[in-house]
C-alpha positions in Angstrom: 25.8 1.5 17.2 29.3 0.0 16.6 28.2 -3.6 16.5 26.9 -5.2 13.2 23.4 -5.3 12.5 22.0 -8.7 11.0 18.5 -7.8 9.4 15.7 -8.6 6.6 15.2 -6.9 3.7 13.8 -7.1 0.2 13.8 -5.8 -3.1 11.3 -4.0 -5.1 9.5 -5.6 -7.8 9.1 -4.4 -10.7 12.9 -3.7 -10.8 13.6 -0.3 -9.5 16.1 2.4 -8.8 16.3 5.6 -6.6 16.4 8.2 -9.5 19.0 10.2 -7.8 21.6 7.2 -7.8 22.2 7.3 -11.3 19.6 7.8 -13.9 21.2 6.2 -16.4 22.8 3.0 -15.4 23.7 1.6 -12.0 27.1 0.2 -12.2 28.1 -3.2 -11.3 28.9 -3.7 -7.7 32.2 -5.6 -6.2 31.0 -8.7 -4.2 27.7 -7.9 -2.5 28.2 -4.2 -1.1 25.1 -2.4 -2.3 25.6 1.6 -1.8 23.0 3.0 0.4 21.2 6.1 -0.4 18.6 6.6 1.9 19.6 6.4 5.5 16.2 7.9 7.3 14.3 7.6 10.3 10.5 7.6 10.8 8.4 9.7 12.8 7.6 6.5 14.6 11.3 6.0 15.2 11.8 3.4 12.5 15.2 3.4 10.6 15.2 2.3 7.1 18.1 1.6 4.6 17.5 1.8 1.0 20.3 1.0 -1.8 20.5 2.7 -5.1 18.6 -0.7 -6.5 15.8 -0.6 -4.0 16.8 -3.2 -1.4 14.9 -2.0 1.6 16.3 -2.7 5.1 14.3 -1.8 8.2 16.6 -1.8 11.0 15.7 -3.7 14.4 12.9 -5.6 12.6 13.1 -9.7 13.1 11.9 -11.8 10.0 8.0 -11.3 10.6 8.1 -7.8 11.5 10.1 -7.0 8.5 7.8 -9.0 6.2 4.7 -6.8 7.4 6.7 -3.8 7.4 7.6 -4.3 3.5 4.0 -5.2 1.9 2.7 -2.4 3.8 5.1 -0.5 2.2 4.7 -2.0 -1.2 0.8 -1.5 -0.5 1.3 2.4 -0.2 3.4 2.6 -3.4 0.5 1.0 -5.1 -2.3 3.6 -3.5 0.1 6.2 -5.0 0.0 4.5 -8.5 3.5 3.0 -8.8 4.1 -0.3 -9.9 4.9 -2.7 -6.9 4.4 -6.4 -5.9 3.8 -7.6 -2.3 6.2 -10.5 -1.4 6.3 -13.8 0.2 8.5 -15.2 3.0 10.3 -16.8 0.2 11.5 -12.8 -1.2 13.0 -12.1 2.4 16.9 -11.3 2.1 19.0 -11.4 5.4 21.5 -8.3 5.1 24.2 -6.6 7.2 25.3 -3.7 8.2 27.5 -1.5 10.4 27.0 2.2 11.4 29.9 3.0 9.7 29.6 1.3 6.7 27.8 3.4 3.3 26.3 0.0 2.2 24.5 -3.0 3.1 25.6 -6.4 2.5 22.8 -8.7 1.0 22.6 -12.6 1.5 20.6 -12.9 -2.0 23.0 -16.1 -3.0 21.0 -18.0 -0.3 17.9 -16.9 -1.6 15.1 -19.1 -3.3 13.1 -16.2 -4.7 13.3 -15.3 -8.2 12.9 -11.6 -7.4 16.2 -12.0 -5.1 18.1 -14.0 -7.3 17.7 -11.8 -10.6 18.6 -8.8 -8.6 21.7 -10.3 -7.3 22.9 -11.2 -11.0 24.5 -7.5 -10.1 27.4 -9.2 -8.3 28.1 -11.4 -11.2 30.7 -10.2 -14.1 29.0 -13.0 -16.2 25.4 -11.9 -15.5 26.0 -8.2 -14.8 25.6 -7.2 -18.7 21.9 -9.2 -18.6 21.1 -7.5 -15.4 21.9 -3.5 -17.1 19.9 -4.4 -19.4 16.6 -4.4 -17.2 14.3 -2.3 -17.4 13.7 -0.1 -14.1 11.3 2.0 -12.5 13.0 5.1 -10.9 11.8 6.2 -7.8 12.3 9.7 -6.6 14.4 9.6 -3.2 11.9 12.1 -1.4 9.2 9.9 -2.5 10.9 6.7 -0.9 11.3 8.7 2.1 7.7 9.9 2.5 6.3 6.7 1.7 8.3 5.0 3.8 7.4 7.2 7.0 3.4 7.0 6.0 3.8 2.8 5.9 5.5 3.1 9.5 2.1 5.2 10.8 -0.1 2.2 9.2 1.6 -0.2 11.1 0.3 0.7 14.6 -3.3 0.9 13.3 -4.5 -2.8 12.6 -7.8 -1.5 10.9 -5.8 0.8 8.7 -3.3 -1.9 8.2 -5.6 -4.6 7.0 -7.7 -2.1 4.5 -4.5 -1.2 3.2 -3.1 -4.6 2.3 -6.3 -5.4 0.6 -6.1 -2.2 -1.1 -2.5 -3.6 -2.4 -4.1 -6.7 -3.5 -6.7 -4.7 -5.4 -3.9 -2.5 -7.4 -2.2 -5.5 -8.0 -5.2 -7.2 -9.7 -5.8 -4.0 -11.7 -2.5 -4.1 -13.0 -3.1 -7.5 -14.1 -6.0 -6.6 -15.8 -8.2 -8.8 -13.6 -11.0 -5.9 -12.9 -13.6 -7.5 -11.3 -11.6 -9.0 -8.5 -10.1 -5.7 -8.4 -13.1 -4.2 -7.6 -14.2 -6.3 -5.5 -11.4 -5.8 -3.2 -11.7 -1.9 -3.1 -15.4 -2.3 -2.5 -14.7 -4.4 0.7 -12.3 -1.6 1.7 -14.8 1.3 1.3 -17.6 -0.7 3.1 -14.7 -1.0 6.1 -14.4 2.8 6.2 -17.7 3.7 5.8 -18.4 1.6 8.9 -15.5 3.1 11.3 -16.7 6.5 10.1 -20.3 5.6 11.4 -18.5 4.3 14.6 -17.3 7.6 14.8 -19.9 9.4 13.8 -22.4 7.9 16.8 -19.6 8.2 19.3 -19.6 12.2 18.7 -23.5 12.6 18.7 -24.7 14.6 21.4 -27.2 12.0 22.6 -27.9 9.9 25.9 -25.6 6.8 26.3 -28.6 4.6 25.4 -29.1 6.3 22.5 -25.8 6.1 21.3 -25.6 2.3 22.1 -28.9 1.6 20.0 -27.2 3.3 17.0 -23.9 1.5 17.5 -25.7 -1.6 17.5 -26.3 -1.7 14.1 -25.3 -5.0 13.1 -28.7 -5.9 11.0 -27.6 -2.5 8.7 -26.4 -3.0 5.5 -23.8 -0.1 4.0 -27.0 1.2 2.2 -28.2 2.3 5.3 -25.2 3.9 6.2 -25.0 5.9 3.5 -28.4 7.1 3.5 -27.8 8.0 7.5 -24.8 10.3 5.9 -26.8 11.6 3.6 -29.7 12.6 5.7 -27.0 14.1 8.3 -25.4 16.1 5.6 -22.0 14.5 6.0 -22.4 13.4 2.6 -23.8 15.3 -0.4 -25.7 14.1 -3.2 -22.8 13.1 -5.5 -21.2 11.4 -3.3 -24.8 9.6 -2.6 -25.0 8.8 -6.0 -21.6 7.5 -6.1 -21.6 5.0 -3.4 -24.8 3.6 -4.8 -24.1 3.1 -8.3 -21.2 1.3 -6.6 -23.1 -1.0 -4.5 -25.5 -1.9 -7.0 -22.9 -2.6 -9.2 -21.2 -4.9 -6.5 -24.7 -6.6 -6.2 -25.1 -7.5 -10.0 -21.5 -9.2 -9.9 -22.2 -11.0 -6.3 -25.7 -11.9 -6.3 -26.5 -11.9 -9.7 -23.6 -12.6 -11.8 -24.7 -10.2 -14.6 -21.8 -8.6 -15.5 -18.1 -8.2 -16.0 -16.8 -5.0 -14.2 -14.7 -2.3 -16.7 -11.6 -0.9 -16.5 -12.8 2.4 -15.9 -15.7 1.3 -13.1 -12.5 -1.1 -11.3 -10.3 2.0 -11.9 -13.1 4.4 -9.8 -13.5 2.2 -7.1 -10.0 1.4 -6.6 -9.6 5.6 -6.6 -12.5 6.1 -4.1 -11.0 3.2 -1.5 -7.5 5.0 -1.5 -9.1 8.5 -1.1 -11.4 7.2 2.0 -8.4 5.6 3.7 -6.2 8.6 3.5 -8.7 10.7 4.5 -9.1 8.9 7.7 -5.4 8.5 8.0 -5.1 12.4 7.8 -8.5 12.6 10.2 -9.9 15.1 8.0 -12.9 16.7 9.5 -14.7 15.5 7.0 -14.1 11.8 5.8 -15.7 12.0 2.5 -13.9 15.1 1.1 -12.9 14.8 -2.5 -14.7 11.5 -3.2 -16.7 12.7 -6.2 -13.6 14.5 -7.6 -11.8 11.1 -8.1 -14.5 9.3 -10.5 -15.5 9.7 -14.1 -19.1 8.6 -14.9 -19.8 4.7 -14.1 -21.4 2.7 -16.8 -24.9 2.2 -16.0 
């Protein structure tokens, strides 16, 4: 490719930098050229560039596609317990790049986004000193490459993608100490994953077509029915059963009885379990509930 690529990207927030770029202080840049540190192609064939100050550029994506990919990427970072924030359409920033360039040109001056405007101060003689004092989250290059690849895998599966975006919201709420909302979002994902596991379980049963269909027509079932069925079939051990039962009781107390606020520990436990279940399914583990009991401490009763 020799022509010019015009695409859409954005910056990480909170402000970040690739650790291998310069662990001490990123230099001021001339004009609007941002040095490329990562040029990677995912297993799904998506090429992504990342600059030293974590401006992420998916190549070949229109604005809507870039918006979707970037939010999935930020959600994946949240599942790895890095700080990240979703973007709105205002946070999308145009960029220009050519194959023989070792930089991208970001059109940050045209943005109405505080995220982008703040990062654009690097280009200004007067504002650089302020910009250079901003505390930055260091992200290792190999981690960025690995999570970009995982994000591309999520894009092709709507169920996983939607669950992941909810988890991203849950992680953001947890970081903002909104523990009840974080807990409920995580529980929504847990219910979604358990239902998908049930559908696969029924499909794999050695039953007649009519019996499998009868088991599949489970719309009157609640999550507790699934949990009990998995326990009886030994897909879920006693610790897992106790864990999910306590989570569901806490959810019902919040939604139906409005009895309590969720503690930080319980919100953390629920978030951890939801993340574990998503990755167990993504990695197609034989036991989709593997390691669930190891992700938690005792729940408050």
